[in-house]
A tleap script that builds the chain and sets N, CA, C and O, in Angstrom:
source leaprc.protein.ff14SB
mol = sequence {
  NMET SER LYS ARG ILE PHE GLU PHE LEU CYS
  GLU ASP GLY HIE ILE SER ASP VAL TYR ILE
  ASP ALA LYS ILE ARG ALA THR ASN CYS LYS
  GLU CYS ASP LYS LEU ALA HIE ARG ILE ILE
  SER LYS PRO MET VAL LYS LEU GLU GLY VAL
  THR GLY SER PHE PRO GLY ALA ALA MET GLN
  TRP GLU ARG LYS ARG GLU GLU LYS MET ALA
  GLN GLU ARG ARG ALA ALA SER CGLU
}
set mol.1.N position { -110.835 -14.020 -5.948 }
set mol.1.CA position { -109.985 -14.820 -4.811 }
set mol.1.C position { -108.601 -14.225 -5.281 }
set mol.1.O position { -108.293 -13.860 -6.415 }
set mol.2.N position { -107.773 -14.217 -4.022 }
set mol.2.CA position { -106.239 -14.119 -4.183 }
set mol.2.C position { -105.856 -15.215 -3.299 }
set mol.2.O position { -105.964 -15.221 -2.073 }
set mol.3.N position { -105.357 -16.223 -4.112 }
set mol.3.CA position { -104.570 -17.230 -3.560 }
set mol.3.C position { -103.031 -16.634 -3.232 }
set mol.3.O position { -102.421 -15.869 -3.979 }
set mol.4.N position { -102.590 -17.099 -2.082 }
set mol.4.CA position { -101.153 -16.697 -1.773 }
set mol.4.C position { -100.711 -18.481 -0.600 }
set mol.4.O position { -101.504 -19.380 -0.316 }
set mol.5.N position { -99.370 -18.381 -0.254 }
set mol.5.CA position { -98.609 -19.162 0.297 }
set mol.5.C position { -99.021 -18.748 1.721 }
set mol.5.O position { -99.308 -17.558 1.851 }
set mol.6.N position { -99.079 -19.352 2.558 }
set mol.6.CA position { -98.994 -19.201 3.987 }
set mol.6.C position { -98.473 -19.982 5.247 }
set mol.6.O position { -98.265 -21.142 4.893 }
set mol.7.N position { -98.274 -19.863 6.151 }
set mol.7.CA position { -97.809 -20.665 7.085 }
set mol.7.C position { -98.819 -20.810 7.902 }
set mol.7.O position { -99.358 -19.751 8.225 }
set mol.8.N position { -99.456 -22.211 8.544 }
set mol.8.CA position { -100.153 -22.219 9.435 }
set mol.8.C position { -99.361 -23.215 10.635 }
set mol.8.O position { -98.359 -23.911 10.466 }
set mol.9.N position { -100.202 -23.020 11.940 }
set mol.9.CA position { -99.593 -23.744 12.903 }
set mol.9.C position { -100.906 -24.586 13.601 }
set mol.9.O position { -102.091 -24.256 13.564 }
set mol.10.N position { -100.443 -25.498 14.095 }
set mol.10.CA position { -101.537 -26.317 14.637 }
set mol.10.C position { -101.626 -26.426 16.029 }
set mol.10.O position { -100.576 -25.889 16.383 }
set mol.11.N position { -102.259 -26.809 17.129 }
set mol.11.CA position { -101.815 -26.802 18.416 }
set mol.11.C position { -100.800 -28.005 18.861 }
set mol.11.O position { -100.259 -28.078 19.964 }
set mol.12.N position { -100.653 -28.895 17.831 }
set mol.12.CA position { -99.565 -29.983 18.308 }
set mol.12.C position { -98.002 -29.474 17.888 }
set mol.12.O position { -96.959 -30.022 18.245 }
set mol.13.N position { -98.136 -28.246 17.012 }
set mol.13.CA position { -96.641 -27.643 16.859 }
set mol.13.C position { -96.680 -27.979 15.495 }
set mol.13.O position { -95.529 -27.746 15.127 }
set mol.14.N position { -97.264 -28.356 14.599 }
set mol.14.CA position { -96.988 -28.654 13.179 }
set mol.14.C position { -96.971 -27.232 12.345 }
set mol.14.O position { -97.954 -26.502 12.225 }
set mol.15.N position { -95.915 -27.027 11.898 }
set mol.15.CA position { -96.336 -25.946 10.859 }
set mol.15.C position { -96.018 -26.450 9.230 }
set mol.15.O position { -95.085 -27.171 8.880 }
set mol.16.N position { -97.028 -25.878 8.396 }
set mol.16.CA position { -97.115 -26.055 7.188 }
set mol.16.C position { -97.705 -25.011 6.480 }
set mol.16.O position { -98.535 -24.200 6.891 }
set mol.17.N position { -97.090 -25.127 5.134 }
set mol.17.CA position { -97.322 -24.273 4.239 }
set mol.17.C position { -98.466 -24.461 3.378 }
set mol.17.O position { -98.444 -25.500 2.719 }
set mol.18.N position { -99.481 -23.682 3.226 }
set mol.18.CA position { -100.552 -24.055 2.241 }
set mol.18.C position { -100.719 -22.768 1.456 }
set mol.18.O position { -100.606 -21.630 1.911 }
set mol.19.N position { -101.003 -23.117 0.210 }
set mol.19.CA position { -101.525 -22.400 -1.011 }
set mol.19.C position { -102.920 -22.060 -0.851 }
set mol.19.O position { -103.763 -22.937 -1.037 }
set mol.20.N position { -103.204 -21.084 -0.582 }
set mol.20.CA position { -104.845 -21.066 0.001 }
set mol.20.C position { -105.357 -19.290 -0.238 }
set mol.20.O position { -104.614 -18.341 -0.487 }
set mol.21.N position { -106.752 -19.286 -0.074 }
set mol.21.CA position { -107.301 -17.885 -0.172 }
set mol.21.C position { -106.640 -17.046 0.796 }
set mol.21.O position { -106.313 -17.528 1.880 }
set mol.22.N position { -106.419 -15.883 0.526 }
set mol.22.CA position { -106.017 -14.969 1.348 }
set mol.22.C position { -106.830 -14.499 2.468 }
set mol.22.O position { -106.267 -13.921 3.398 }
set mol.23.N position { -108.203 -14.701 2.480 }
set mol.23.CA position { -109.249 -14.584 3.516 }
set mol.23.C position { -109.378 -15.789 4.362 }
set mol.23.O position { -110.022 -15.719 5.408 }
set mol.24.N position { -108.835 -16.851 4.000 }
set mol.24.CA position { -108.879 -17.904 4.941 }
set mol.24.C position { -107.912 -17.756 6.328 }
set mol.24.O position { -106.805 -17.243 6.163 }
set mol.25.N position { -108.311 -18.203 7.725 }
set mol.25.CA position { -107.257 -17.556 8.805 }
set mol.25.C position { -107.042 -19.410 9.372 }
set mol.25.O position { -106.086 -19.650 10.110 }
set mol.26.N position { -107.775 -20.312 9.048 }
set mol.26.CA position { -107.526 -21.347 9.663 }
set mol.26.C position { -107.809 -22.616 8.857 }
set mol.26.O position { -108.937 -22.732 8.380 }
set mol.27.N position { -107.125 -23.345 8.703 }
set mol.27.CA position { -107.372 -24.903 7.825 }
set mol.27.C position { -106.940 -26.044 8.724 }
set mol.27.O position { -106.418 -25.858 9.823 }
set mol.28.N position { -107.207 -27.345 8.147 }
set mol.28.CA position { -106.982 -28.462 8.948 }
set mol.28.C position { -105.444 -28.631 8.489 }
set mol.28.O position { -105.036 -28.279 7.382 }
set mol.29.N position { -104.577 -29.269 9.582 }
set mol.29.CA position { -103.108 -29.329 9.539 }
set mol.29.C position { -102.997 -30.441 8.993 }
set mol.29.O position { -103.628 -31.451 9.305 }
set mol.30.N position { -102.027 -30.321 7.968 }
set mol.30.CA position { -101.623 -31.480 6.972 }
set mol.30.C position { -101.027 -33.059 7.637 }
set mol.30.O position { -100.915 -34.177 7.134 }
set mol.31.N position { -100.810 -32.652 8.632 }
set mol.31.CA position { -100.061 -33.936 9.520 }
set mol.31.C position { -101.063 -34.871 10.307 }
set mol.31.O position { -101.141 -36.093 10.181 }
set mol.32.N position { -101.908 -33.965 11.247 }
set mol.32.CA position { -102.618 -34.459 12.209 }
set mol.32.C position { -104.035 -33.989 11.955 }
set mol.32.O position { -104.890 -34.424 12.727 }
set mol.33.N position { -104.373 -33.253 11.091 }
set mol.33.CA position { -106.036 -32.818 10.851 }
set mol.33.C position { -106.528 -32.269 12.012 }
set mol.33.O position { -107.723 -32.481 12.217 }
set mol.34.N position { -105.888 -31.580 12.879 }
set mol.34.CA position { -106.173 -30.766 13.910 }
set mol.34.C position { -106.426 -29.544 13.182 }
set mol.34.O position { -106.031 -29.439 12.021 }
set mol.35.N position { -107.203 -28.383 13.902 }
set mol.35.CA position { -107.132 -27.155 13.438 }
set mol.35.C position { -106.060 -26.597 13.548 }
set mol.35.O position { -105.396 -26.724 14.577 }
set mol.36.N position { -105.577 -25.715 12.321 }
set mol.36.CA position { -104.168 -24.797 12.296 }
set mol.36.C position { -104.857 -23.435 12.026 }
set mol.36.O position { -105.757 -23.106 11.253 }
set mol.37.N position { -104.169 -22.809 12.870 }
set mol.37.CA position { -104.087 -21.247 12.456 }
set mol.37.C position { -103.092 -20.433 11.865 }
set mol.37.O position { -101.887 -20.485 12.111 }
set mol.38.N position { -103.716 -19.613 11.003 }
set mol.38.CA position { -102.362 -18.973 10.038 }
set mol.38.C position { -101.513 -18.141 11.160 }
set mol.38.O position { -102.140 -17.760 12.149 }
set mol.39.N position { -100.254 -17.868 11.070 }
set mol.39.CA position { -99.324 -17.236 11.657 }
set mol.39.C position { -98.535 -16.319 10.868 }
set mol.39.O position { -98.567 -16.443 9.643 }
set mol.40.N position { -97.773 -15.343 11.441 }
set mol.40.CA position { -96.951 -14.495 10.600 }
set mol.40.C position { -95.617 -15.221 10.272 }
set mol.40.O position { -95.158 -15.894 11.195 }
set mol.41.N position { -95.185 -15.204 9.549 }
set mol.41.CA position { -93.740 -15.853 9.132 }
set mol.41.C position { -92.750 -14.792 9.268 }
set mol.41.O position { -92.883 -13.622 8.912 }
set mol.42.N position { -91.596 -15.416 9.905 }
set mol.42.CA position { -90.688 -14.445 9.627 }
set mol.42.C position { -89.852 -14.399 8.334 }
set mol.42.O position { -89.481 -15.469 7.851 }
set mol.43.N position { -89.569 -13.372 7.810 }
set mol.43.CA position { -88.972 -12.958 6.625 }
set mol.43.C position { -87.735 -13.523 6.179 }
set mol.43.O position { -87.207 -14.093 7.133 }
set mol.44.N position { -87.209 -13.590 5.383 }
set mol.44.CA position { -85.840 -14.171 5.244 }
set mol.44.C position { -85.240 -13.003 4.666 }
set mol.44.O position { -85.664 -12.455 3.648 }
set mol.45.N position { -84.104 -12.581 5.427 }
set mol.45.CA position { -83.427 -11.055 5.118 }
set mol.45.C position { -82.160 -11.354 4.946 }
set mol.45.O position { -81.651 -12.062 5.815 }
set mol.46.N position { -81.433 -10.968 3.958 }
set mol.46.CA position { -79.976 -11.252 3.987 }
set mol.46.C position { -79.358 -9.757 3.517 }
set mol.46.O position { -79.524 -9.121 2.476 }
set mol.47.N position { -78.490 -9.439 4.857 }
set mol.47.CA position { -78.076 -8.194 4.597 }
set mol.47.C position { -76.328 -8.033 4.188 }
set mol.47.O position { -75.550 -8.701 4.869 }
set mol.48.N position { -75.870 -7.315 3.296 }
set mol.48.CA position { -74.516 -7.070 3.461 }
set mol.48.C position { -73.625 -6.830 4.644 }
set mol.48.O position { -73.875 -5.888 5.396 }
set mol.49.N position { -72.708 -7.540 4.835 }
set mol.49.CA position { -71.972 -7.654 6.050 }
set mol.49.C position { -71.475 -6.369 6.270 }
set mol.49.O position { -71.745 -5.960 7.400 }
set mol.50.N position { -70.751 -5.482 5.475 }
set mol.50.CA position { -70.101 -4.224 5.839 }
set mol.50.C position { -71.227 -3.113 5.859 }
set mol.50.O position { -71.509 -2.520 6.901 }
set mol.51.N position { -71.869 -2.858 4.628 }
set mol.51.CA position { -72.643 -1.756 4.790 }
set mol.51.C position { -74.369 -2.131 5.390 }
set mol.51.O position { -75.193 -1.274 5.711 }
set mol.52.N position { -74.589 -3.695 5.415 }
set mol.52.CA position { -75.758 -3.493 6.066 }
set mol.52.C position { -76.845 -3.254 4.831 }
set mol.52.O position { -78.034 -3.349 5.137 }
set mol.53.N position { -76.477 -2.927 3.353 }
set mol.53.CA position { -77.562 -2.865 2.286 }
set mol.53.C position { -77.988 -4.413 2.205 }
set mol.53.O position { -77.368 -5.369 2.669 }
set mol.54.N position { -79.362 -4.419 1.406 }
set mol.54.CA position { -79.942 -5.596 0.622 }
set mol.54.C position { -79.222 -5.462 -0.600 }
set mol.54.O position { -79.548 -4.537 -1.343 }
set mol.55.N position { -78.332 -6.199 -0.923 }
set mol.55.CA position { -77.725 -6.861 -2.179 }
set mol.55.C position { -78.531 -7.526 -3.083 }
set mol.55.O position { -78.940 -8.648 -2.787 }
set mol.56.N position { -78.822 -7.025 -4.122 }
set mol.56.CA position { -79.541 -7.694 -5.260 }
set mol.56.C position { -78.929 -8.740 -6.103 }
set mol.56.O position { -77.774 -9.074 -5.840 }
set mol.57.N position { -79.401 -9.161 -6.842 }
set mol.57.CA position { -78.830 -10.329 -7.586 }
set mol.57.C position { -77.691 -9.605 -8.734 }
set mol.57.O position { -76.595 -10.112 -8.974 }
set mol.58.N position { -78.040 -8.726 -9.174 }
set mol.58.CA position { -76.955 -7.830 -9.701 }
set mol.58.C position { -75.938 -7.492 -9.330 }
set mol.58.O position { -74.891 -7.457 -9.976 }
set mol.59.N position { -76.157 -7.126 -7.977 }
set mol.59.CA position { -74.720 -6.744 -6.984 }
set mol.59.C position { -74.102 -7.689 -6.842 }
set mol.59.O position { -72.874 -7.649 -6.777 }
set mol.60.N position { -74.711 -8.653 -6.767 }
set mol.60.CA position { -73.994 -10.348 -6.188 }
set mol.60.C position { -73.362 -10.679 -7.636 }
set mol.60.O position { -72.169 -10.960 -7.751 }
set mol.61.N position { -74.081 -10.637 -8.528 }
set mol.61.CA position { -73.165 -11.334 -9.638 }
set mol.61.C position { -72.082 -10.268 -10.094 }
set mol.61.O position { -71.132 -10.600 -10.804 }
set mol.62.N position { -72.280 -8.947 -9.640 }
set mol.62.CA position { -71.110 -7.967 -9.862 }
set mol.62.C position { -70.001 -8.392 -8.902 }
set mol.62.O position { -68.873 -8.610 -9.345 }
set mol.63.N position { -70.197 -8.479 -7.988 }
set mol.63.CA position { -69.256 -8.849 -6.807 }
set mol.63.C position { -68.359 -10.459 -7.016 }
set mol.63.O position { -67.198 -10.673 -6.665 }
set mol.64.N position { -69.211 -11.339 -7.617 }
set mol.64.CA position { -68.477 -12.510 -7.941 }
set mol.64.C position { -67.931 -12.406 -9.273 }
set mol.64.O position { -67.136 -13.227 -9.728 }
set mol.65.N position { -68.344 -11.425 -9.880 }
set mol.65.CA position { -67.330 -11.182 -11.524 }
set mol.65.C position { -66.443 -10.513 -10.920 }
set mol.65.O position { -65.485 -11.257 -10.715 }
set mol.66.N position { -66.291 -9.651 -10.588 }
set mol.66.CA position { -65.141 -8.775 -9.987 }
set mol.66.C position { -63.955 -9.854 -8.968 }
set mol.66.O position { -62.784 -9.841 -9.347 }
set mol.67.N position { -64.232 -10.537 -8.006 }
set mol.67.CA position { -63.774 -11.538 -7.562 }
set mol.67.C position { -62.945 -12.671 -8.589 }
set mol.67.O position { -61.734 -12.876 -8.514 }
set mol.68.N position { -63.655 -13.192 -9.329 }
set mol.68.CA position { -63.217 -13.764 -10.758 }
set mol.68.C position { -62.167 -13.328 -11.261 }
set mol.68.O position { -61.076 -13.896 -11.206 }
set mol.69.N position { -62.454 -12.057 -11.908 }
set mol.69.CA position { -61.483 -11.347 -12.750 }
set mol.69.C position { -60.420 -10.969 -11.729 }
set mol.69.O position { -59.369 -10.710 -12.315 }
set mol.70.N position { -60.337 -10.863 -10.598 }
set mol.70.CA position { -59.173 -10.710 -9.848 }
set mol.70.C position { -58.309 -11.971 -9.803 }
set mol.70.O position { -57.081 -11.997 -9.885 }
set mol.71.N position { -59.070 -12.929 -9.671 }
set mol.71.CA position { -58.340 -14.342 -9.436 }
set mol.71.C position { -57.489 -14.594 -10.719 }
set mol.71.O position { -56.321 -14.977 -10.651 }
set mol.72.N position { -58.202 -14.336 -12.001 }
set mol.72.CA position { -57.904 -14.403 -13.128 }
set mol.72.C position { -56.380 -13.666 -13.613 }
set mol.72.O position { -55.607 -14.173 -14.425 }
set mol.73.N position { -56.180 -12.399 -12.925 }
set mol.73.CA position { -55.117 -11.600 -13.108 }
set mol.73.C position { -54.219 -11.958 -12.316 }
set mol.73.O position { -53.075 -11.609 -12.607 }
set mol.74.N position { -54.413 -12.693 -11.175 }
set mol.74.CA position { -53.345 -13.012 -10.259 }
set mol.74.C position { -52.855 -14.341 -10.850 }
set mol.74.O position { -51.704 -14.689 -10.592 }
set mol.75.N position { -53.478 -14.956 -11.468 }
set mol.75.CA position { -52.981 -16.499 -11.947 }
set mol.75.C position { -52.415 -15.926 -13.411 }
set mol.75.O position { -51.729 -16.811 -13.923 }
set mol.76.N position { -52.475 -14.817 -14.192 }
set mol.76.CA position { -51.811 -14.657 -15.368 }
set mol.76.C position { -50.826 -14.029 -14.926 }
set mol.76.O position { -49.876 -14.232 -15.683 }
set mol.77.N position { -50.457 -13.140 -13.803 }
set mol.77.CA position { -49.236 -12.467 -14.008 }
set mol.77.C position { -48.413 -13.548 -12.849 }
set mol.77.O position { -47.677 -12.996 -12.031 }
set mol.78.N position { -48.527 -14.777 -12.809 }
set mol.78.CA position { -47.725 -15.482 -12.023 }
set mol.78.C position { -46.920 -16.420 -13.056 }
set mol.78.O position { -46.076 -17.214 -12.640 }
savepdb mol mol.pdb
quit
């Protein structure tokens, strides 16, 4: 069995995350105990504003580091 986290929606509109076997399509709602069906969740995507590329952690670190270095250079020259 492979378990994953899925979102479920009940008829009352409650959305809950459940760590459950991938084959299971319905379960009881955590809030109202009514039948909740598995839904397709929207992914969380963050695009870089200018190029539209997907920034990775290394790219973000590099950008922040470069900004910090530029601030330090400006402070040292004043």
